[in-house]
ROROSE-452903 format. One line per field, with one value per residue: residue number from 1; residue in three letters; x, y, z of N, C-alpha, C in turn. Coordinates in steps of 0.001 Angstrom, whole numbers, plus 524288, in hexadecimal, padded with zeros to 5 digits. Layout:
% residues N
n (NUM, ...)
res (ALA, ...)
n.east (X, ...)
n.north (Y, ...)
n.up (Z, ...)
ca.east (X, ...)
ca.north (Y, ...)
ca.up (Z, ...)
c.east (X, ...)
c.north (Y, ...)
c.up (Z, ...)
% end
This chain:
% residues 222
n (1, 2, 3, 4, 5, 6, 7, 8, 9, 10, 11, 12, 13, 14, 15, 16, 17, 18, 19, 20, 21, 22, 23, 24, 25, 26, 27, 28, 29, 30, 31, 32, 33, 34, 35, 36, 37, 38, 39, 40, 41, 42, 43, 44, 45, 46, 47, 48, 49, 50, 51, 52, 53, 54, 55, 56, 57, 58, 59, 60, 61, 62, 63, 64, 65, 66, 67, 68, 69, 70, 71, 72, 73, 74, 75, 76, 77, 78, 79, 80, 81, 82, 83, 84, 85, 86, 87, 88, 89, 90, 91, 92, 93, 94, 95, 96, 97, 98, 99, 100, 101, 102, 103, 104, 105, 106, 107, 108, 109, 110, 111, 112, 113, 114, 115, 116, 117, 118, 119, 120, 121, 122, 123, 124, 125, 126, 127, 128, 129, 130, 131, 132, 133, 134, 135, 136, 137, 138, 139, 140, 141, 142, 143, 144, 145, 146, 147, 148, 149, 150, 151, 152, 153, 154, 155, 156, 157, 158, 159, 160, 161, 162, 163, 164, 165, 166, 167, 168, 169, 170, 171, 172, 173, 174, 175, 176, 177, 178, 179, 180, 181, 182, 183, 184, 185, 186, 187, 188, 189, 190, 191, 192, 193, 194, 195, 196, 197, 198, 199, 200, 201, 202, 203, 204, 205, 206, 207, 208, 209, 210, 211, 212, 213, 214, 215, 216, 217, 218, 219, 220, 221, 222)
res (MET, ILE, ASP, PHE, LYS, ASN, GLU, GLN, GLU, MET, PHE, ASP, THR, MET, ARG, GLY, LYS, LEU, TYR, SER, ALA, VAL, ILE, CYS, ASP, VAL, LEU, ASP, SER, LEU, SER, ALA, ARG, GLU, GLN, ALA, MET, ARG, ALA, ASP, ILE, CYS, PRO, VAL, TYR, PRO, GLU, ALA, VAL, VAL, VAL, GLY, ARG, ALA, TYR, THR, ALA, LEU, SER, VAL, ASP, VAL, PHE, GLU, VAL, GLY, ASP, ASP, PRO, TYR, ARG, GLY, PHE, ILE, GLU, ALA, ALA, ASP, SER, LEU, LYS, ALA, ASN, ASP, VAL, LEU, VAL, MET, GLY, THR, ASN, ARG, SER, THR, ARG, THR, CYS, ALA, TRP, GLY, GLU, LEU, LEU, SER, THR, ALA, ALA, ARG, ALA, ARG, GLY, ALA, ARG, GLY, VAL, ILE, ILE, ASP, GLY, TYR, THR, ARG, ASP, VAL, ALA, GLN, ILE, THR, ALA, MET, LYS, PHE, PRO, VAL, PHE, VAL, THR, GLY, THR, LYS, PRO, VAL, ASP, SER, ALA, GLY, ARG, SER, ILE, LEU, ILE, ASN, HIS, GLY, CYS, PRO, VAL, GLY, CYS, GLY, ASP, VAL, ILE, VAL, HIS, PRO, GLY, ASP, ILE, ILE, PHE, GLY, ASP, ILE, ASP, GLY, VAL, VAL, VAL, ILE, PRO, LYS, GLU, LEU, GLU, LYS, GLU, VAL, ILE, SER, LEU, ALA, LEU, GLU, LYS, ALA, GLU, LYS, GLU, ASN, LEU, VAL, ARG, ASP, GLU, LEU, LEU, LYS, GLY, THR, MET, VAL, ARG, ASP, ALA, TYR, ALA, LYS, HIS, LYS, VAL, LEU)
n.east (E0BA7, E13A4, E173C, E225C, E280D, E32CC, E3E43, E40B7, E3714, E3205, E3800, E36F8, E2C2C, E2B45, E311C, E2AE4, E2155, E2247, E271F, E304F, E2BB5, E2220, E25CD, E2B7D, E2325, E1E24, E2612, E26C5, E1D1C, E1F38, E25BE, E3001, E36B5, E3F80, E4436, E4643, E4FD3, E58FA, E55A0, E5CBF, E609D, E5F63, E59BB, E61C9, E5D48, E5071, E486C, E4B3E, E4900, E4A6E, E4A8A, E4CFF, E5509, E5D22, E6A99, E7521, E7F64, E8B2A, E929B, E9E50, EA4EA, EB1C1, EBF45, EC79B, ECCC9, ECAE0, ED051, EC945, EBFB7, EB56C, EB170, EA9AD, EA073, E9F5F, E9E22, E947F, E8DC4, E8EAA, E89CC, E7F55, E7259, E671B, E5C36, E6040, E62EA, E6CCC, E70F2, E77AC, E7EA9, E85B8, E890D, E856D, E8C08, E9282, E9AEC, E9D7A, E9A90, E93E1, E8F64, E8B7E, E8A85, E8ED2, E8E38, E836F, E806D, E847C, E7EA8, E7444, E750C, E75FE, E6C38, E68DF, E6083, E61D4, E6830, E6B4A, E713B, E771A, E7C93, E8505, E841E, E8988, E8A1C, E7FF5, E7A33, E7BAD, E7793, E6D44, E6A65, E6ACD, E624B, E62D5, E5F63, E6460, E66AB, E6AD5, E7235, E76CC, E7F17, E8BF2, E97F8, EA0AC, EA995, EA949, EB2A3, EBC5F, EB5E2, EAD58, EAA4F, EA43A, EA025, E9A3C, E9013, E82DF, E7F4C, E78D0, E75A2, E762B, E6E74, E6A60, E665C, E60D1, E611A, E6529, E632B, E68D4, E60CA, E57B0, E4CC8, E4DCE, E4826, E4794, E448E, E4109, E3DF2, E43EB, E4B70, E480A, E48FC, E4565, E4442, E4898, E42DB, E3915, E3562, E2D9C, E2401, E2464, E24FC, E1B80, E140A, E16BF, E14A0, E09DE, E0709, E0A80, E03A9, DFA26, DFC3A, DFC67, DF1DB, DEDB5, DF210, DECAB, DE2A4, DE43E, DE689, DDCCD, DD867, DD587, DD4B8, DE020, DE05E, DD7D1, DDAAE, DE3B2, DDF68, DD875, DDEF3, DE558, DEFDC, DF51F)
n.north (AC7E2, AC435, ACB41, ACB79, ACDA8, ACD7A, AC72D, ABE91, ABB7E, AB8F3, AB06F, AA966, AA7A1, AA302, A99F6, A94F6, A9347, A9074, A87ED, A8111, A7CC2, A8211, A8BEE, A8A1B, A8794, A913F, A9750, A920F, A9528, A9F3B, A9EB0, A9CBD, A9307, A8D32, A8D12, A867C, A7FBB, A7559, A680E, A62E6, A6968, A6A08, A6A92, A6983, A6563, A602F, A670C, A7106, A7E17, A88D9, A966A, AA263, AAD93, AAC9C, AABA2, AAB5C, AA29F, A9E14, A931D, A8C47, A80B8, A7D4A, A790C, A795B, A7D8B, A8A2C, A96BD, A9B85, A9514, A9534, A9F0C, AA3BE, A9E2C, AA0FF, AABDF, AAC37, AA775, AAEA7, AB700, AB53C, AB88F, ABBB3, AB3BC, AB003, AA607, A9DE0, A9AF0, A925A, A9019, A85CE, A81C3, A77B6, A7197, A660A, A649D, A69EA, A6F0A, A79AF, A7DD5, A7D64, A7A4B, A82F5, A8BC3, A8BB0, A8E16, A9844, A9D3B, A9C49, AA21A, AAC02, AADE4, AA935, AA0D9, A9722, A8DD6, A8AEE, A8229, A7E6C, A74B4, A6E45, A6C19, A6B24, A662E, A6363, A5F11, A6643, A6F66, A6C56, A6B0D, A7563, A7903, A7F1F, A8381, A7D05, A7A5B, A7164, A6A1C, A6132, A5A4A, A5AA4, A57E2, A5E5A, A696B, A76AC, A7B54, A7C08, A771D, A7D20, A8A94, A969C, A9F4E, AA81E, AB04F, AB4B9, AB58D, AB1F1, AA463, A9704, A8D54, A810B, A8046, A895E, A96E9, A9F8C, AABA3, AB5A4, AB907, AB466, AAC81, AA146, A94F4, A8975, A7C18, A6F0C, A6B4F, A709D, A7B5A, A8844, A9389, AA05C, AAA70, AB771, ABF93, ABB79, AB943, ABDBB, ABBE1, AB0F5, AAD5A, AB114, AABF1, AA192, AA055, AA1AC, A991C, A90BB, A9174, A8F32, A84D9, A8067, A8114, A7A8D, A7115, A6F6B, A6DCE, A6499, A5DA3, A5C55, A561E, A5A42, A5A8E, A5B21, A617B, A6806, A6D24, A725B, A78F2, A7EFE, A8522, A8991, A8676, A8340)
n.up (B9137, B9C07, BA71B, BAEB5, BBB55, BBBD1, BB648, BBC5D, BC0B4, BB751, BB35B, BBB9E, BBB41, BB16A, BB349, BBA94, BB57E, BAB04, BA0AF, B98A5, B8FA3, B8DBE, B8BBC, B8297, B7BF0, B7B21, B7698, B6D0C, B68DA, B669D, B5E82, B6116, B60BA, B62D0, B6CB4, B74E5, B7BDB, B78AA, B7BA4, B81EC, B897E, B963F, BA357, BAEDC, BB783, BB942, BBCCE, BBA7F, BB6D8, BAECA, BAC9A, BA6C6, BA303, B9802, B9961, B91CF, B8D6C, B8769, B84AA, B80A4, B7C37, B809B, B8050, B86C0, B9305, B965B, B9A9C, BA14D, BA350, BA724, BA65E, B9F73, BA216, BAC87, BAB94, BA648, BAD9D, BB5C4, BB13C, BB18A, BB57A, BBD91, BBA81, BB13D, BA7A3, BA4D3, B9850, B9118, B85DB, B8017, B76EF, B7686, B7CCA, B8125, B86E5, B8FEF, B9CEB, B9FBD, BA870, BB612, BC3E1, BC9BA, BC31B, BC1D5, BCC0C, BCCCF, BC4EA, BC885, BD1B7, BCDB2, BCA4C, BC13C, BB9A1, BB555, BAC94, B9F6F, B9730, B8B92, B8C3A, B9572, BA380, BB089, BBDD4, BC0C4, BC91A, BD132, BCC93, BCB49, BD5BE, BD8B5, BD368, BCA7B, BBE3D, BB3AA, BA6B0, B9D79, B939C, B9717, BA04F, BA5E5, BAC19, BAAA2, BAB15, BA5F1, BA319, B999D, B92DA, B8FBA, B8D0C, B9098, B877B, B856B, B8A73, B8CFC, B82E0, B76A8, B7621, B71C8, B76D7, B79B4, B6FA6, B6E3E, B6BFA, B7550, B7AF4, B82F2, B8D8B, B89D0, B8E03, B95A6, B9771, B9E4A, BA0CF, BA4EA, B9B43, B9406, B8E47, B8B52, B8346, B842A, B7BCD, B7E26, B79B0, B78C5, B827E, B897F, B849B, B8390, B8E0A, B9252, B8BDB, B8DD8, B9888, B982E, B91E7, B980F, BA07A, B9B7C, B98C3, BA299, BA52C, B9D78, BA092, BA9EC, BA5D7, BA00F, BA7FF, BABF8, BA4C8, B9B55, B8D77, B8582, B7C6B, B7E52, B8789, B8451, B7CBA, B829B, B8901, B81F5, B7F13, B7679)
ca.east (E10C1, E13D8, E1B56, E24CC, E2AC6, E3856, E3F94, E407B, E31A4, E30CE, E3A69, E3497, E270D, E2C29, E32E3, E26AB, E1C94, E2348, E2A6A, E32C8, E284E, E1E4B, E28C3, E2C7B, E1E42, E1D44, E2A07, E24FF, E18BF, E216F, E296A, E3550, E3613, E447F, E4645, E474F, E5507, E5937, E5393, E60CD, E61DE, E5BC8, E5B1A, E64E2, E598E, E4B7C, E44EB, E4D6B, E4642, E4D7A, E4860, E4FCF, E575F, E61E8, E6FD0, E776D, E8509, E8CEF, E979B, EA06C, EA8B0, EB760, EC22B, ECC04, ECB6B, ECCF9, ED243, EC4E4, EBBA0, EB02B, EB02C, EA4B3, E9C28, E9ED7, E9BE8, E8EF2, E8AF8, E8E98, E867A, E79DA, E6F62, E621F, E5884, E62E8, E63EE, E7163, E702E, E7CE9, E7F99, E8ADC, E899D, E840D, E90C5, E9259, EA040, E9E80, E965E, E947E, E8C3E, E8BA2, E8833, E909B, E8BD8, E7DE7, E8008, E8557, E7A42, E6FB0, E7608, E753F, E66B4, E6794, E5C4B, E631A, E6C3D, E6A4B, E7627, E7719, E8148, E84FC, E855E, E8B13, E8836, E7A45, E77EF, E7BB0, E73E6, E6808, E696A, E69DC, E5D80, E63E4, E5DF1, E6871, E64FB, E6F82, E71AB, E7906, E82AE, E9134, E9AA8, EA584, EAA0B, EA98E, EB7E9, EBECF, EB1CF, EAA20, EAA9E, E9FC6, EA271, E970D, E8B12, E7F84, E7EF2, E755D, E7804, E72F0, E6E10, E6615, E6457, E5DDE, E644A, E6375, E6551, E688B, E5BC6, E5357, E4AF7, E4E9F, E44CB, E48EE, E4279, E4236, E3CEF, E47D8, E4CC1, E45B8, E4B13, E4189, E46EF, E474A, E3EF2, E33F9, E347B, E28B4, E1FB3, E24D7, E23AF, E15E5, E111B, E17E4, E11A2, E0464, E066F, E0B23, DFEC8, DF647, DFD73, DFAAB, DEC31, DECC0, DF362, DE842, DDE68, DE59B, DE610, DD733, DD6AF, DD401, DD780, DE491, DDEE3, DD441, DDD9F, DE71A, DDC30, DD62F, DE2C9, DE828, DF57B, DF75F)
ca.north (AC6E5, AC455, ACE97, AC984, AD1BB, ACD3D, AC23F, ABA57, AB9AD, AB685, AAB4E, AA5F9, AA621, A9F3B, A950A, A9273, A9248, A8ED3, A8365, A81E4, A7B3F, A8627, A9037, A8887, A880D, A96CC, A98EB, A8FF8, A9851, AA438, A9D52, A9C13, A8D6B, A8A87, A8F69, A826A, A7D76, A6FB9, A64D4, A60C3, A6D1B, A6837, A6C27, A65A0, A62C2, A6095, A6B33, A7620, A81BF, A8DA4, A9A91, AA741, AB022, AAA1B, AAE03, AA78F, AA1BB, A9A9A, A9088, A88F8, A7CD3, A7E2B, A7433, A7A44, A80C8, A8F72, A9966, A9CF0, A9210, A9601, AA49E, AA4E8, A9C05, AA439, AB0E0, AAB7D, AA688, AB384, ABAC0, AB3EF, ABBD2, AB976, AB1E9, AAE07, AA080, A9D50, A977E, A919E, A8CEB, A8349, A7EE0, A7249, A6EFB, A6171, A6432, A6D0F, A70BD, A7F4F, A7F90, A79F3, A7C1E, A8811, A8FC6, A8BCF, A90F8, A9DCA, A9F31, A9CD7, AA666, AB0E3, AAE5E, AA67F, A9D19, A9204, A8D62, A8781, A8144, A7A96, A71D8, A6B24, A6E1F, A6744, A676E, A6316, A5E1A, A6B2E, A72F8, A6A69, A6C57, A7B05, A7A2F, A8347, A8144, A7CA1, A7726, A7012, A6581, A5C9E, A5B2C, A5884, A59DF, A6119, A6F0F, A7961, A7D37, A7902, A74BC, A813D, A8FDB, A99E2, AA354, AACDA, AB002, AB918, AB5A4, AADC2, A9F31, A9291, A899B, A7D6D, A816C, A8E40, A9B92, AA246, AB0E8, AB7A8, ABB66, AB0D4, AA9B1, A9B9F, A91CC, A83F4, A786E, A699E, A6A56, A7303, A80E4, A8B9D, A98D7, AA443, AAF2C, ABC05, AC2D1, AB8EA, AB73C, ABF6F, AB916, AAB60, AAC65, AB1F0, AA7C2, A9C9B, AA02B, AA0DB, A93BE, A8D2E, A919B, A8C42, A7F4A, A7EB9, A8057, A75D9, A6C8F, A6E9B, A6B88, A5F3C, A5A79, A5B4F, A528B, A5D03, A58FD, A5E9B, A6574, A6BCC, A704A, A75E6, A7CF0, A826E, A88CB, A8BCE, A8597, A820D)
ca.up (B9368, BA1B6, BA945, BB37C, BBE45, BBA80, BB3B2, BC031, BC0CC, BB24E, BB2FB, BBF8C, BB93A, BAD3D, BB59C, BBD62, BB276, BA5AA, B9FA5, B938F, B8B4E, B8C87, B895A, B7D2C, B78FE, B7A05, B72C7, B6803, B66E6, B64EB, B5A48, B6323, B6152, B639F, B7187, B78CB, B7B56, B77BD, B7FE5, B855A, B8DA9, B9A52, BA8A9, BB1B1, BBAF5, BB674, BBE93, BB941, BB367, BAE76, BA95E, BA7AA, B9E77, B961E, B9926, B8E4F, B8D84, B8343, B85AF, B7C75, B7DFB, B7FF3, B8102, B8A45, B9782, B95C0, B9F50, BA4C3, BA097, BA93D, BA664, B9CEA, BA523, BB139, BA9FD, BA51A, BB286, BB8C3, BAE7B, BB256, BB922, BBF35, BB685, BAC94, BA6A5, BA17D, B93D4, B8EF2, B814B, B8030, B7206, B77DC, B7E9F, B848F, B88EC, B948F, BA06B, BA079, BACE9, BBA8F, BC8CB, BCB85, BBFD5, BC33D, BD0F7, BCBA0, BC1CE, BCBE8, BD560, BCADB, BC8FA, BBC62, BBA68, BB343, BA890, B9AFE, B9471, B8757, B8D99, B9A3B, BA8A6, BB46E, BC31D, BC079, BCE45, BD417, BCA0C, BCC9D, BDB40, BD8E3, BD07E, BC6BD, BB92B, BAFB0, BA248, B9A7B, B904B, B99A2, BA4A3, BA557, BB0B7, BA966, BABAF, BA0EC, BA1E1, B9579, B8F94, B8D6E, B8F27, B8F42, B842A, B8542, B8D3B, B8BA3, B7D25, B74C4, B7609, B706B, B7B29, B78A9, B6A69, B6E48, B6CC9, B7A04, B7B82, B884B, B8ED6, B88BC, B92AB, B9598, B9AD8, B9DEC, BA4A2, BA3B1, B95B9, B90BA, B8EE1, B8758, B830D, B829D, B79FC, B8148, B7726, B7917, B87C6, B8BED, B8224, B84C8, B9389, B9300, B894C, B9071, B9D6C, B96AA, B8FFE, B9C7F, BA378, B987D, B992E, BA7C8, BA4DD, B9A56, BA3E2, BAD7C, BA2BA, B9EAA, BACBF, BACAF, BA0BD, B9690, B88C4, B8473, B7891, B80BF, B8B4D, B815D, B7A2E, B8694, B8B14, B7D8E, B7FBD, B715A)
c.east (E108E, E1855, E1D46, E27AA, E3083, E3972, E3F7E, E3B02, E3041, E3309, E382E, E2F2E, E279A, E2DBB, E2E69, E2225, E1D82, E26B3, E2C27, E2F1A, E2472, E2102, E29FB, E2799, E1D44, E2136, E28A4, E20C2, E1A96, E2597, E2F18, E35DA, E3B22, E472B, E4743, E4CB2, E54B6, E57AC, E57C3, E62AA, E5DC8, E5D74, E5E37, E61B1, E5410, E4815, E46BA, E49E5, E4969, E4A9F, E4B35, E51E9, E5C77, E669D, E733C, E7D57, E8664, E923D, E993D, EA439, EAE4A, EBA35, EC758, ECA29, ECE05, ECE95, ECDEA, EBFFA, EB617, EAE3C, EAAD2, EA007, E9B2A, E9C63, E960D, E8BD3, E8A83, E8B47, E80B2, E775E, E6A1E, E5EA9, E5B08, E62C5, E68AB, E7034, E7568, E7CC6, E851F, E8C3E, E88FB, E88D1, E8F7F, E979C, EA0CE, E99B7, E974C, E91BC, E8CAF, E895E, E89CD, E8E59, E85F8, E7D10, E80A0, E80B8, E7571, E7053, E753D, E6F9A, E6531, E63BE, E5D75, E670F, E6A61, E6F74, E7562, E7C23, E80A6, E85B5, E87AC, E88EF, E8243, E77C9, E7789, E77D4, E6E4B, E66AE, E6846, E6493, E5E40, E62EC, E6266, E6697, E69AC, E6E69, E73D1, E7C9C, E87D9, E9473, E9F57, EA519, EAA6F, EAF15, EBA8F, EBAF0, EAE3B, EAB5D, EA5B4, EA1D8, E9F38, E923B, E8817, E7EE5, E7AE9, E7847, E7418, E7303, E6962, E636F, E6099, E61B8, E61F3, E6633, E6515, E634A, E570C, E51AA, E4BA4, E4ABE, E463D, E465D, E439B, E4153, E4106, E4863, E4AA8, E4813, E46CF, E4471, E4501, E42E8, E3975, E3242, E2F3E, E2416, E1FC7, E2327, E1DD7, E12B7, E1200, E14F0, E0BDA, E037B, E06E3, E0631, DFA79, DF740, DFBFB, DF4CC, DEAD4, DEDE0, DEEED, DE3A9, DDF83, DE528, DE058, DD51A, DD4E6, DD733, DDBB3, DE2FE, DDB70, DD729, DE124, DE3F0, DDA0A, DD9FD, DE67D, DEE13, DF81A, DF780)
c.north (AC767, AC7D4, ACC3A, ACDF9, AD1FF, AC7ED, ABDA2, AB814, AB6E1, AB101, AA782, AA420, AA21A, A99F2, A921A, A90AC, A900D, A89FC, A83D1, A80B2, A7F8B, A8ADC, A8EF6, A890F, A8DBB, A98CE, A96E6, A936F, A9D99, AA377, A9D66, A9653, A8A7F, A8C72, A8B75, A801A, A7794, A6CAC, A62C1, A64A3, A6C66, A6A3A, A67E3, A630F, A63F6, A653B, A70A4, A7927, A86C9, A917E, A9F9A, AA968, AAD7D, AADB1, AA9FF, AA73D, A9DB2, A9858, A8D5A, A8515, A7EA3, A791F, A750B, A7DDC, A8616, A91DA, A9A8D, A9A32, A931F, A9B9F, AA5C4, AA2F2, A9F4B, AA97A, AB063, AAAB5, AAB86, AB7B8, AB9BB, AB78B, AB93E, AB85E, AB03D, AA80D, AA045, A995B, A9713, A8E0A, A8AC6, A80C0, A7901, A6F27, A6A34, A60B0, A6650, A6D6A, A7679, A8148, A7B9C, A7C95, A81B0, A8C7A, A9015, A8EED, A96CE, AA01D, AA00D, AA168, AABB7, AB1A1, AABDC, AA216, A97BA, A925C, A8992, A86EC, A7D26, A7764, A6F73, A6E6F, A69BD, A6905, A6732, A623B, A6323, A6F18, A7164, A6BBC, A722A, A7C8C, A7EF2, A811C, A8189, A78BE, A764D, A6B69, A6099, A5E2A, A5874, A5AD2, A5D5D, A66F6, A7198, A7AF9, A79AD, A7659, A78C1, A8671, A92C4, A9EA8, AA854, AAC08, AB50C, AB9CD, AB195, AA895, A9B43, A8EAD, A8615, A7E5F, A860D, A92C0, A9E9D, AA78C, AB28C, ABA5C, AB84C, AAE30, AA3D6, A9916, A8C16, A80C9, A72E9, A6854, A6CB9, A78D5, A83ED, A9118, A9C7B, AA922, AB3FB, ABF33, AC072, AB7E0, AB8DA, ABC6E, AB352, AAA4A, AACF9, AAD78, AA281, A9C22, A9F34, A9B31, A8FD4, A8CFD, A8EA2, A8664, A7D2A, A7DB5, A7B70, A70F9, A6B5A, A6C16, A65C5, A5B9E, A591E, A5783, A5521, A5B05, A5D09, A62F6, A69A8, A6F66, A7436, A7A51, A80E4, A869A, A8AEB, A8B48, A8424, A86EC)
c.up (B9961, BA368, BAE62, BB631, BBCC9, BB802, BB776, BC065, BBBB7, BB1FE, BB703, BBDC3, BB4E7, BAF70, BB824, BB9F6, BAD01, BA564, B99FB, B8F0B, B89E3, B8A18, B83A6, B79D1, B7775, B7609, B6D55, B65A0, B64EA, B60B6, B5C0C, B64A1, B628C, B6893, B75E1, B77CA, B7A7B, B7C97, B838C, B8979, B91F1, B9FB1, BAB6F, BB606, BB8F1, BB7F5, BBCF3, BB588, BB36B, BAAF6, BAAC0, BA295, B9CFC, B96CB, B965D, B8EC7, B8961, B84A2, B80F4, B7EE1, B7CFD, B815F, B83DC, B8EA3, B96DB, B9AE7, BA333, BA2BF, BA271, BA89A, BA413, B9FF9, BAA07, BAFE4, BA8EF, BAA17, BB5B6, BB631, BAF53, BB653, BBA38, BBA7C, BB167, BAC62, BA30D, B9D34, B9105, B8A32, B8170, B7B00, B72F0, B79AF, B81F6, B8748, B8E72, B9816, BA1AA, BA55D, BB151, BBF62, BCA31, BC83A, BC0C3, BC83D, BD00B, BC8B8, BC539, BCFB1, BD2CA, BC913, BC3DD, BBD7D, BB826, BAEE2, BA469, B9810, B903D, B87D8, B9300, B9F29, BABEA, BB9B5, BC366, BC5D6, BD164, BD1C5, BCB45, BD23B, BDBF0, BD69D, BCD00, BC14B, BB52F, BAB95, B9EB6, B96F4, B92D7, B9E11, BA391, BA9C1, BAF95, BAA5E, BA644, B9F60, B9DDE, B91DD, B8D15, B8FF8, B8D8B, B8C5A, B83E3, B8899, B8C4F, B85C8, B7B70, B748F, B73E7, B74E3, B7A27, B7389, B6A47, B6EFD, B7158, B7A49, B8138, B8939, B8D31, B8DD2, B91C8, B9950, B9A05, BA236, BA2BD, B9DED, B9224, B91B5, B8A32, B87C8, B810D, B80D5, B7CEA, B7EE3, B775F, B7EB7, B8A16, B89BF, B8397, B8A64, B946F, B90A8, B8BF7, B9594, B9C51, B94FF, B9478, B9FC8, BA0A6, B98F3, B9E8C, BA7C9, BA1C0, B9D8F, BA799, BAAA0, BA188, BA364, BADEA, BA89C, B9BBB, B91ED, B8775, B80B1, B7AFF, B8486, B8886, B7EEA, B7E15, B8855, B86E5, B7E2D, B7A88, B6DF0)
% end
């Protein structure tokens, strides 16, 4: 197992050296085979990479404007802390946009590392300019007031067909979003870093013209 000085170093190392596919491979090897979110949850800009601790939230659709329609969303955003990734389940809503530029600005200012939503966002141009990692199923210009409310946060949620618990590690890149259960994180991170290094060696062999089978066997990547 690799010892990191702190979580900042751990997440920065993961961001720099890992990718969602190698993490999925390791999770598969540990019989955690259903940890990748649905393919329609994508980054709003291709270069986005997010890694951090899940801070979860749950929203539901509504059909009237309540007295304080933004209260839950504001509470969740204000609860974020350094190295958090907001993970919001919406029951796959296509009615509302639960996120945008201002909440992204607030989240980043609090040290959060990104946002995953099983639903829509807006203000994509501004979020892209900020280079704040936001992963969603789509975009829509509407406001959430009268369309959705946030009913709970810091609770288990379903997002992208994966159950996410507070404190799980989230890793997302252009290939998709992976959830690392908290109880497996040390083993997964160590094995993923080892596997990524082996794959780098295999790539070097393949560039030299080595046969695939020989390169794989030499570095034991299968």
